[in-house]
C-alpha positions as CSV (number, residue, x, y, z in Angstrom):
1,X,32.3,26.6,15.9
2,X,35.0,26.8,18.5
3,X,32.9,29.4,20.4
4,X,30.1,26.8,20.4
5,X,32.4,24.1,21.8
6,X,33.6,26.4,24.6
7,X,30.1,27.2,25.6
8,X,29.1,23.5,25.6
9,X,31.8,22.4,27.9
10,X,30.7,23.9,31.2
11,X,27.2,22.6,30.6
12,X,28.2,19.0,30.2
13,X,27.2,16.7,33.0
14,X,28.9,13.3,33.3
15,X,27.5,10.9,35.8
16,X,25.5,13.8,37.4
17,X,28.8,15.6,38.2
18,X,29.5,18.9,36.6
19,X,32.9,18.9,35.0
20,X,35.0,22.0,35.4
21,X,38.7,22.6,35.3
22,X,41.3,24.3,33.1
23,X,42.8,23.8,29.7
24,X,44.3,26.1,27.2
25,X,42.0,27.6,24.5
26,X,44.8,26.9,21.9
27,X,43.8,23.2,22.1
28,X,40.4,24.3,20.6
29,X,42.1,26.6,18.1
30,X,44.5,23.8,16.9
31,X,41.6,21.3,16.6
32,X,39.5,23.9,14.7
33,X,42.4,24.5,12.3
34,X,42.8,20.8,11.6
35,X,39.1,20.6,10.7
36,X,39.3,23.7,8.6
37,X,42.2,22.2,6.6
38,X,41.2,18.6,6.4
39,X,37.4,18.1,6.9
40,X,35.8,16.7,3.6
41,X,32.8,19.0,3.7
42,X,34.1,22.5,4.2
43,X,30.7,24.0,3.5
44,X,29.7,22.8,7.0
45,X,32.5,24.9,8.5
46,X,31.1,28.3,7.6
47,X,32.3,30.9,10.1
48,X,35.1,28.7,11.3
49,X,37.8,31.4,11.0
50,X,35.8,33.8,13.1
51,X,35.3,31.1,15.7
52,X,39.0,30.5,15.8
53,X,39.8,34.2,16.3
54,X,37.2,34.3,19.1
55,X,38.7,31.3,20.8
56,X,42.2,32.7,20.6
57,X,41.2,35.8,22.4
58,X,39.2,34.0,25.1
59,X,40.7,34.4,28.5
60,X,38.3,32.2,30.4
61,X,39.9,29.2,31.9
62,X,38.0,25.9,32.3
63,X,39.4,23.0,34.2
64,X,38.9,19.4,33.2
65,X,41.6,17.4,35.0
66,X,41.0,14.0,33.2
67,X,42.2,14.1,29.6
68,X,40.0,11.2,28.5
69,X,36.9,13.0,29.9
70,X,38.1,16.1,28.0
71,X,38.3,14.0,24.8
72,X,34.7,12.9,25.3
73,X,33.6,16.5,25.9
74,X,35.4,17.7,22.7
75,X,33.9,14.7,20.7
76,X,30.4,15.5,21.8
77,X,30.8,19.2,21.0
78,X,32.3,18.8,17.5
79,X,29.8,16.0,16.5
80,X,26.8,18.0,17.6
81,X,28.1,21.2,16.0
82,X,29.0,19.8,12.6
83,X,26.5,16.9,12.8
84,X,28.9,14.2,11.7
85,X,29.4,11.2,13.9
86,X,32.7,10.3,12.2
87,X,34.4,13.2,13.9
88,X,36.0,12.0,17.2
89,X,38.7,13.3,19.6
90,X,40.8,10.8,21.5
91,X,43.6,11.0,24.1
92,X,46.4,8.6,23.0
93,X,49.7,9.3,24.7
94,X,51.3,6.1,23.3
95,X,49.7,6.3,19.8
96,X,51.8,5.0,16.9
97,X,50.3,5.6,13.5
98,X,49.6,2.3,11.6
99,X,51.9,1.7,8.7
100,X,50.3,1.0,5.4
101,X,49.9,-2.8,4.8
102,X,52.9,-4.2,3.0
103,X,52.8,-7.7,1.5
104,X,55.8,-9.5,3.0
105,X,58.1,-11.5,0.9
106,X,57.2,-15.1,1.2
107,X,57.4,-18.3,-0.8
108,X,54.6,-18.9,-3.4
109,X,53.1,-21.8,-1.3
110,X,52.8,-19.5,1.8
111,X,51.3,-16.7,-0.3
112,X,48.7,-19.2,-1.6
113,X,47.9,-20.2,1.9
114,X,47.4,-16.6,3.0
115,X,45.1,-15.8,0.1
116,X,43.1,-19.0,0.7
117,X,42.6,-18.0,4.4
118,X,41.6,-14.4,3.6
119,X,39.2,-15.1,0.7
120,X,36.3,-17.5,0.9
121,X,35.1,-19.0,-2.3
122,X,32.4,-21.6,-3.0
123,X,30.3,-22.8,-5.9
124,X,26.8,-23.3,-4.5
125,X,24.0,-25.4,-5.9
126,X,22.8,-24.2,-9.2
127,X,26.3,-23.1,-10.3
128,X,26.0,-20.0,-8.1
129,X,29.3,-18.5,-7.1
130,X,29.9,-17.2,-3.6
131,X,32.9,-14.9,-2.9
132,X,33.7,-13.3,0.4
133,X,36.5,-10.8,0.9
134,X,37.1,-8.8,4.1
135,X,39.6,-6.3,2.7
136,X,39.5,-4.6,-0.7
137,X,43.0,-4.5,-2.0
138,X,44.3,-1.7,-4.2
139,X,45.3,-1.8,-7.8
140,X,49.0,-1.9,-6.9
141,X,48.8,-5.0,-4.7
142,X,46.4,-6.6,-7.1
143,X,49.0,-6.2,-9.8
144,X,51.6,-8.0,-7.8
145,X,49.4,-11.0,-6.9
146,X,47.0,-10.8,-9.8
147,X,48.2,-14.1,-11.4
148,X,47.5,-16.0,-8.2
149,X,44.2,-14.3,-7.7
150,X,43.2,-15.4,-11.2
151,X,44.3,-18.9,-10.6
152,X,42.9,-19.4,-7.1
153,X,39.8,-17.2,-7.2
154,X,38.7,-15.5,-10.4
155,X,38.9,-18.4,-12.8
156,X,36.7,-20.4,-10.6
157,X,34.1,-17.6,-10.4
158,X,34.0,-16.9,-14.1
159,X,32.1,-20.1,-15.2
160,X,29.3,-19.6,-12.6
161,X,25.8,-18.6,-13.7
162,X,25.4,-16.0,-10.9
163,X,27.6,-14.5,-8.2
164,X,27.0,-13.6,-4.5
165,X,29.6,-11.1,-3.4
166,X,29.7,-11.0,0.4
167,X,30.8,-7.7,1.8
168,X,29.1,-8.2,5.2
169,X,32.5,-8.3,7.0
170,X,34.5,-5.9,4.8
171,X,35.6,-2.9,6.9
172,X,38.7,-1.8,5.1
173,X,40.1,-1.3,1.7
174,X,42.1,0.8,-0.8
175,X,40.5,3.6,-2.9
176,X,42.2,2.3,-6.1
177,X,40.4,-1.0,-5.6
178,X,37.0,0.6,-6.4
179,X,37.4,0.9,-10.2
180,X,39.4,-2.4,-10.2
181,X,36.5,-4.4,-8.8
182,X,33.6,-2.5,-10.5
183,X,35.2,-2.9,-13.9
184,X,35.0,-6.7,-13.7
185,X,31.2,-6.4,-13.7
186,X,30.9,-3.9,-16.5
187,X,31.8,-3.9,-20.2
188,X,35.1,-2.7,-21.6
189,X,33.4,-0.1,-23.8
190,X,32.1,2.5,-23.3
191,X,34.0,3.7,-20.2
192,X,31.8,4.4,-17.3
193,X,32.2,7.2,-14.8
194,X,32.1,5.2,-11.5
195,X,32.7,7.8,-8.8
196,X,34.2,11.2,-7.9
197,X,36.3,11.6,-4.8
198,X,37.0,15.0,-3.3
199,X,40.1,15.2,-1.2
200,X,40.1,18.2,1.2
201,X,43.8,18.5,2.1
202,X,44.8,18.8,-1.6
203,X,41.5,20.5,-2.6
204,X,41.3,18.2,-5.6
205,X,38.6,15.9,-7.1
206,X,39.6,12.6,-8.7
207,X,37.2,10.9,-11.1
208,X,37.2,7.1,-11.0
209,X,36.4,5.4,-14.4
210,X,36.0,1.8,-15.4
211,X,39.2,0.3,-16.7
212,X,39.5,-0.6,-20.4
213,X,41.8,-3.5,-19.8
214,X,41.9,-6.0,-16.9
215,X,43.9,-9.0,-16.0
216,X,41.7,-12.0,-16.9
217,X,38.1,-12.0,-18.3
218,X,35.3,-9.8,-17.1
219,X,32.3,-11.3,-15.4
220,X,30.2,-9.0,-17.6
221,X,26.8,-7.4,-17.3
222,X,24.4,-10.3,-18.1
223,X,24.8,-12.7,-15.1
224,X,23.1,-11.9,-11.8
225,X,25.3,-10.1,-9.2
226,X,24.1,-9.9,-5.6
227,X,26.0,-8.0,-2.9
228,X,25.5,-8.9,0.7
229,X,25.9,-6.1,3.3
230,X,25.6,-5.6,7.0
231,X,26.0,-2.8,9.5
232,X,29.7,-3.7,9.6
233,X,30.2,-3.0,5.9
234,X,32.3,0.1,5.9
235,X,34.3,2.5,3.8
236,X,35.6,1.3,0.4
237,X,33.2,-1.7,0.5
238,X,30.3,0.7,0.8
239,X,31.5,2.7,-2.2
240,X,31.7,-0.5,-4.3
241,X,28.2,-1.6,-3.3
242,X,26.8,1.9,-3.9
243,X,28.4,2.2,-7.4
244,X,27.3,-1.2,-8.6
245,X,23.8,-0.6,-7.2
246,X,23.4,2.8,-9.0
247,X,24.8,1.4,-12.2
248,X,21.9,-1.1,-11.9
249,X,24.5,-3.9,-12.1
250,X,23.9,-5.4,-8.6
251,X,21.2,-6.0,-6.1
252,X,22.1,-5.2,-2.5
253,X,20.8,-7.7,0.0
254,X,21.1,-7.3,3.8
255,X,21.4,-4.4,6.2
256,X,22.1,-0.7,5.8
257,X,25.8,-0.2,5.8
258,X,27.8,1.7,8.4
259,X,28.0,5.0,6.7
260,X,31.8,5.4,6.9
261,X,34.2,7.3,4.6
262,X,36.5,6.7,1.7
263,X,39.3,8.2,3.7
264,X,39.7,8.8,7.5
265,X,42.8,10.5,8.9
266,X,43.8,10.5,12.6
267,X,45.7,13.8,13.2
268,X,47.7,14.9,16.2
269,X,46.4,18.2,17.8
270,X,49.4,20.5,18.1
271,X,52.0,19.2,20.6
272,X,49.4,17.5,22.8
273,X,48.6,13.8,23.1
274,X,45.1,14.5,21.7
275,X,44.1,13.3,18.2
276,X,41.2,14.2,16.0
277,X,39.8,11.6,13.6
278,X,38.6,13.4,10.4
279,X,37.0,12.2,7.2
280,X,39.3,14.0,4.8
281,X,37.8,12.8,1.5
282,X,34.2,12.2,0.3
283,X,32.6,10.3,-2.5
284,X,30.0,11.9,-4.8
285,X,28.3,9.4,-7.0
286,X,27.8,10.6,-10.6
287,X,24.4,8.9,-11.0
288,X,22.8,10.1,-7.8
289,X,24.9,13.2,-7.2
290,X,24.9,12.1,-3.6
291,X,27.1,10.2,-1.2
292,X,26.6,7.0,0.8
293,X,28.8,8.4,3.6
294,X,27.2,8.9,7.1
295,X,23.8,7.6,5.9
296,X,25.1,4.3,4.6
297,X,24.0,2.2,1.6
298,X,20.3,1.2,1.7
299,X,19.8,-2.3,0.5
300,X,17.4,-3.2,-2.3
301,X,16.2,-6.1,-0.2
302,X,16.4,-5.4,3.5
303,X,16.9,-8.5,5.7
304,X,19.0,-9.3,8.8
305,X,22.6,-9.8,7.8
306,X,22.5,-13.4,9.0
307,X,19.6,-14.1,6.6
308,X,21.2,-12.2,3.6
309,X,22.8,-15.2,2.0
310,X,19.7,-17.3,2.0
311,X,17.7,-14.4,0.7
312,X,20.2,-13.9,-2.2
313,X,20.1,-17.6,-3.1
314,X,16.3,-17.4,-3.3
315,X,16.4,-14.3,-5.5
316,X,18.8,-16.0,-7.9
317,X,16.6,-19.0,-8.1
318,X,13.6,-16.8,-8.9
319,X,15.6,-14.9,-11.6
320,X,16.6,-18.2,-13.2
321,X,12.9,-18.9,-13.8
322,X,12.0,-15.5,-15.3
323,X,13.0,-16.2,-19.0
324,X,10.8,-19.3,-19.0
325,X,8.0,-17.3,-17.2
326,X,8.1,-14.6,-19.9
327,X,8.2,-17.1,-22.7
328,X,5.3,-19.1,-21.2
329,X,3.3,-15.9,-20.5
330,X,3.7,-14.8,-24.2
331,X,2.6,-18.2,-25.4
332,X,-0.5,-18.3,-23.2
333,X,-1.5,-14.8,-24.2
334,X,-1.0,-15.6,-27.9
335,X,-3.1,-18.7,-27.7
336,X,-5.9,-17.6,-25.4
337,X,-6.3,-13.9,-25.4
338,X,-9.7,-12.9,-26.7
339,X,-8.4,-10.5,-29.3
340,X,-6.1,-12.7,-31.4
341,X,-4.1,-9.9,-33.1
342,X,-3.5,-8.1,-29.9
343,X,-2.4,-11.3,-28.2
344,X,0.2,-12.1,-30.8
345,X,1.5,-8.5,-30.6
346,X,1.8,-8.7,-26.8
347,X,3.7,-12.0,-27.0
348,X,6.2,-10.6,-29.5
349,X,6.9,-7.5,-27.5
350,X,7.0,-9.2,-24.2
351,X,9.8,-11.5,-25.5
352,X,11.9,-8.4,-26.0
353,X,11.6,-7.2,-22.4
354,X,13.9,-9.8,-20.8
355,X,16.6,-7.3,-19.8
356,X,14.0,-5.3,-17.9
357,X,13.5,-8.1,-15.4
358,X,17.2,-8.6,-14.5
359,X,16.9,-6.9,-11.1
360,X,13.6,-8.5,-10.0
361,X,14.1,-9.6,-6.4
362,X,10.7,-11.1,-5.3
363,X,7.7,-12.9,-6.6
364,X,5.6,-9.9,-5.7
365,X,7.8,-7.6,-7.6
366,X,7.7,-9.9,-10.6
367,X,4.0,-10.1,-10.6
368,X,3.6,-6.3,-10.3
369,X,5.9,-5.7,-13.2
370,X,4.5,-8.4,-15.4
371,X,0.9,-7.1,-14.8
372,X,2.1,-3.6,-15.6
373,X,3.8,-4.7,-18.8
374,X,0.8,-6.7,-19.9
375,X,-1.5,-3.7,-19.4
376,X,0.9,-1.4,-21.2
377,X,1.3,-3.7,-24.2
378,X,-2.4,-4.7,-24.5
379,X,-4.3,-1.8,-23.0
380,X,-6.4,-4.3,-21.2
381,X,-6.4,-4.1,-17.4
382,X,-8.0,-7.5,-17.2
383,X,-4.9,-9.2,-18.7
384,X,-2.7,-9.6,-15.6
385,X,-1.1,-12.0,-13.1
386,X,-3.3,-13.5,-10.5
387,X,-3.4,-16.2,-7.8
388,X,-4.8,-19.6,-8.2
389,X,-7.5,-19.3,-5.6
390,X,-9.2,-22.7,-5.0
391,X,-13.0,-22.7,-5.4
392,X,-15.0,-22.5,-2.2
393,X,-16.6,-25.7,-1.1
394,X,-20.2,-26.1,-2.2
395,X,-22.7,-25.2,0.4
396,X,-26.0,-26.9,1.0
397,X,-28.2,-24.0,2.3
398,X,-31.6,-24.5,3.6
399,X,-34.6,-22.7,1.9
400,X,-34.6,-20.2,4.9
401,X,-30.9,-19.4,4.3
402,X,-31.5,-18.9,0.6
403,X,-34.3,-16.4,1.3
404,X,-32.2,-14.4,3.7
405,X,-29.3,-14.5,1.2
406,X,-31.5,-13.2,-1.6
407,X,-32.9,-10.4,0.7
408,X,-29.4,-9.3,1.3
409,X,-28.3,-9.6,-2.3
410,X,-31.2,-7.7,-3.9
411,X,-32.7,-4.4,-2.9
412,X,-36.1,-3.3,-4.2
413,X,-38.2,-0.1,-3.7
414,X,-41.3,1.6,-5.1
415,X,-41.1,5.2,-6.0
416,X,-43.7,7.9,-7.0
417,X,-45.8,7.1,-10.1
418,X,-45.4,3.4,-9.5
419,X,-41.8,3.4,-10.6
420,X,-39.9,0.3,-9.4
421,X,-36.3,0.1,-8.3
422,X,-34.1,-3.0,-8.4
423,X,-30.5,-3.1,-7.3
424,X,-28.1,-6.0,-7.2
425,X,-24.3,-5.9,-7.1
426,X,-23.2,-9.2,-8.7
427,X,-24.3,-11.6,-11.4
428,X,-24.6,-15.3,-10.4
429,X,-23.9,-18.4,-12.5
430,X,-26.9,-19.6,-14.6
431,X,-27.1,-23.0,-12.9
432,X,-27.0,-21.4,-9.4
433,X,-29.6,-18.8,-10.3
434,X,-31.8,-21.3,-12.1
435,X,-31.9,-23.5,-9.0
436,X,-33.3,-20.6,-6.9
437,X,-35.2,-18.8,-9.7
438,X,-38.6,-19.4,-8.1
439,X,-37.4,-18.0,-4.8
440,X,-35.9,-14.9,-6.5
441,X,-39.2,-14.3,-8.4
442,X,-41.3,-14.6,-5.2
443,X,-39.1,-12.5,-3.0
444,X,-37.6,-10.0,-5.5
445,X,-39.1,-9.9,-9.0
446,X,-42.7,-9.9,-8.0
447,X,-42.1,-6.7,-6.0
448,X,-41.2,-4.7,-9.2
449,X,-42.8,-6.6,-12.1
450,X,-46.1,-4.8,-11.9
451,X,-44.7,-1.3,-11.9
452,X,-45.2,1.1,-14.7
453,X,-41.5,1.8,-15.2
454,X,-38.4,0.3,-13.7
455,X,-34.9,1.6,-12.6
456,X,-32.2,-1.1,-12.5
457,X,-29.3,0.1,-10.4
458,X,-25.9,-1.4,-11.5
459,X,-23.7,1.3,-10.1
460,X,-22.1,-1.0,-7.7
461,X,-22.3,-4.2,-9.7
462,X,-18.8,-5.6,-10.2
463,X,-19.8,-8.4,-12.6
464,X,-19.6,-12.1,-12.1
465,X,-20.7,-14.9,-14.4
466,X,-22.2,-14.0,-17.8
467,X,-24.2,-17.2,-18.1
468,X,-27.3,-15.7,-16.6
469,X,-27.4,-12.6,-18.8
470,X,-29.6,-14.1,-21.5
471,X,-32.2,-15.0,-18.8
472,X,-32.2,-11.6,-17.3
473,X,-32.4,-9.8,-20.7
474,X,-35.2,-12.1,-21.7
475,X,-37.5,-10.6,-19.0
476,X,-37.4,-7.3,-20.8
477,X,-38.3,-8.7,-24.2
478,X,-41.6,-10.3,-25.3
479,X,-42.1,-14.0,-25.7
480,X,-43.5,-14.0,-29.2
481,X,-40.1,-13.4,-30.9
482,X,-36.6,-14.5,-30.1
483,X,-34.0,-11.8,-30.2
484,X,-30.3,-12.4,-31.0
485,X,-28.8,-10.4,-28.1
486,X,-25.0,-10.8,-28.8
487,X,-22.4,-13.1,-30.3
488,X,-19.5,-14.1,-28.1
489,X,-16.2,-15.2,-29.7
490,X,-14.2,-17.8,-27.6
491,X,-10.5,-17.5,-28.5
492,X,-9.2,-20.9,-27.1
493,X,-11.8,-22.9,-29.1
494,X,-12.1,-20.4,-32.0
495,X,-15.9,-20.8,-31.7
496,X,-18.8,-18.2,-31.7
497,X,-21.7,-18.6,-29.3
498,X,-25.0,-16.8,-30.0
499,X,-27.0,-15.4,-27.1
500,X,-30.8,-15.5,-27.8
501,X,-33.6,-14.5,-25.6
502,X,-35.3,-17.5,-23.8
503,X,-38.8,-18.6,-24.9
504,X,-39.7,-19.7,-21.4
505,X,-39.0,-18.0,-18.0
506,X,-39.9,-18.4,-14.4
507,X,-42.4,-15.8,-13.5
508,X,-43.9,-13.0,-15.5
509,X,-41.9,-10.9,-18.1
510,X,-41.6,-7.2,-17.8
511,X,-41.9,-7.0,-21.6
512,X,-41.0,-4.3,-24.1
513,X,-43.8,-1.8,-23.5
514,X,-42.8,-0.3,-20.2
515,X,-39.9,2.1,-19.8
516,X,-36.5,0.9,-18.3
517,X,-33.6,3.0,-17.1
518,X,-30.3,1.4,-16.1
519,X,-27.9,3.3,-13.7
520,X,-24.1,2.9,-14.2
521,X,-20.9,4.1,-12.7
522,X,-17.2,3.7,-13.3
523,X,-17.3,0.6,-11.0
524,X,-19.9,-1.2,-13.2
525,X,-17.9,-4.0,-14.6
526,X,-17.7,-7.3,-16.4
527,X,-21.1,-9.2,-16.7
528,X,-22.9,-6.0,-15.7
529,X,-21.3,-4.2,-18.7
530,X,-22.4,-7.0,-21.1
531,X,-26.0,-6.6,-19.8
532,X,-25.9,-2.8,-20.2
533,X,-24.2,-3.2,-23.7
534,X,-27.0,-5.5,-24.9
535,X,-29.8,-3.5,-23.6
536,X,-28.4,-0.3,-25.1
537,X,-27.6,-1.9,-28.4
538,X,-31.1,-3.1,-28.8
539,X,-32.6,0.2,-27.7
540,X,-34.4,-1.5,-24.7
541,X,-33.1,0.8,-22.0
542,X,-31.9,4.3,-21.3
543,X,-28.5,4.4,-19.6
544,X,-27.9,7.1,-17.0
545,X,-24.7,7.7,-15.0
546,X,-21.0,7.2,-15.8
547,X,-19.1,5.3,-18.5
548,X,-18.7,1.8,-17.2
549,X,-15.4,0.3,-16.2
550,X,-14.3,-1.2,-19.5
551,X,-13.4,-4.6,-18.0
552,X,-14.0,-7.9,-19.7
553,X,-15.9,-11.1,-19.8
554,X,-14.9,-13.4,-17.0
555,X,-11.3,-14.3,-17.4
556,X,-9.7,-17.7,-17.4
557,X,-6.9,-18.6,-15.0
558,X,-3.8,-20.2,-16.6
559,X,-0.7,-21.5,-14.9
560,X,2.6,-20.4,-16.5
561,X,4.5,-23.6,-17.3
562,X,5.6,-25.4,-14.1
563,X,6.0,-22.1,-12.2
564,X,4.0,-20.8,-9.3
565,X,2.8,-17.9,-11.5
566,X,-0.8,-17.7,-12.8
567,X,-2.3,-15.4,-15.4
568,X,-5.8,-14.0,-15.7
569,X,-6.6,-13.9,-19.4
570,X,-9.8,-12.6,-21.0
571,X,-10.7,-15.4,-23.5
572,X,-14.1,-14.1,-24.8
573,X,-15.2,-10.9,-26.4
574,X,-18.5,-9.6,-27.7
575,X,-19.3,-9.3,-31.4
576,X,-17.2,-6.6,-33.0
577,X,-18.6,-6.9,-36.5
578,X,-20.4,-3.5,-36.2
579,X,-17.6,-1.8,-34.4
580,X,-15.8,-2.0,-31.0
581,X,-17.7,-3.6,-28.1
582,X,-17.5,-2.6,-24.5
583,X,-14.3,-4.4,-23.4
584,X,-11.5,-2.0,-22.5
585,X,-13.6,1.1,-23.2
586,X,-16.8,0.7,-21.2
587,X,-20.4,1.5,-22.2
588,X,-21.2,5.2,-22.6
589,X,-24.5,6.3,-21.0
590,X,-27.2,8.1,-22.9
591,X,-27.3,10.7,-20.2
592,X,-23.9,11.2,-18.5
593,X,-24.1,12.4,-14.9
594,X,-22.0,11.6,-11.8
595,X,-22.9,8.2,-10.4
596,X,-24.2,9.8,-7.2
597,X,-26.7,11.9,-9.1
598,X,-27.9,9.1,-11.5
599,X,-30.8,7.9,-9.4
600,X,-32.3,11.3,-8.8
601,X,-31.9,12.0,-12.5
602,X,-33.8,8.9,-13.4
603,X,-36.6,9.6,-11.0
604,X,-36.9,13.2,-12.3
605,X,-37.2,11.8,-15.9
606,X,-39.9,9.4,-14.9
607,X,-41.8,11.9,-12.8
608,X,-41.9,14.4,-15.7
609,X,-42.9,11.6,-18.1
610,X,-45.8,10.5,-16.0
611,X,-46.8,14.1,-15.2
612,X,-47.0,14.8,-18.9
613,X,-49.0,11.6,-19.6
614,X,-51.6,12.6,-17.0
615,X,-52.3,16.0,-18.8
């Protein structure tokens, strides 16, 4: 490394002036030895001894007359070589090492005043505690002033329902303060391995564990704890935040922290007035097996430091609503989900998941998790959170507009052997369809009704209202006999609705004599699946393609209590007296082929059929 530094120096350009001068190589050697003996990551110093030997025998003299410029040169060299911005070299001829802070003897009233100035404490609206400390004291000092801390600070924090711990301005602290603070937010038993700190000068590793006994009561593990951070959060404060984050005890809100060190030493280089600042210890977290040093602690919720407090207050308010949201969700599912037994089971299991939601930080995160849990517990992808989208205002289209809309919504074609083709990608509501039934017949149905066979393409049909299904099915049955197509069970009302073919229709029926093939894909969903299910169950059509989506009848939208959360709950299911219907599993085709090949397969079948009929 020292060889690298020496080679870097004559190449450095400061202010477009090449720096050259003379200094003794033993300055480099002394600095390198300090790093070798004290730097917290010795694995980065591979080859250091060889570099020292090379520098010691180097007779080349370089001249840098300004010692402060030389310090900058050395800093740049050592940082780029070891890739650690915490390593610095400085020129301090009048440097006096700072003495460890000592609590001066003072009357109790003065001590109280000092603590009140150095610690900021508030109880915010909603019984939310706010605690700001700018220096983390060690266990020894805490023992001396512990009684006062309890009286002035901690006993006022304990009754709060949640705590915001502000470390945005905390840039100093004592290593022994880490387990002292963390232990107040954990249980007394079992003991928890909080951190491991490797000290390079002594070549020892110290494990930090939660403390079994503390002065005063613990805040515990149940109430929300949010830690505020900024780019100025440094050193011991970073360790506290990182430990509590990875124990899943706290949510970090704010900016990425500074990426400091648990221990920084400023060491004199030989007999010179140069000093090298060295991180001499490093933290290795037992959960992540990594350190927060250099890179900093990444917040769970990243916002500007100035906005962190407001963001934390908002998160706490959201978390306060979650128990009621989970309870309300369970009740709605139990009372309204189409499959009654499943709904009751989901509600019971959801009630036991409260602890899984303790670290939720946003409405979006809550909705994502709640939907995932509802899917996991029910197996139904249609049971999920949703948004209360207001209905679009009613339009009053002209006949010309309706004709153009129908032309876009339906696609027809005529294939070889007078085989018709009809594609539509959504089912409309019965009343809406009935109002324009004559237009649909004239511009769509009449183009395919006189064919000798028909292909109905539902590969891209995503569903819609099921109210028009009986009418559509009726076109493929005869008028002389009503057919019971399906029975629909409505969970909220507990009633069963029977779907029968209609005796009267607009336009001409296709009837039961001519062949019908329906094309499906994994995207075929909802109302389209109900139509395919009915036609397959009654043997009226051959199904070609892929198993359908396995969605549900149109879901109802339910508000969860007084919250801003809404659920999409399937409330209706098809008759299951003869076995499972299509909800959740889809409709299996008679001839399974990739969706892209379904149309060609159907055409081949009809071509062979009509070719055989002509012989």
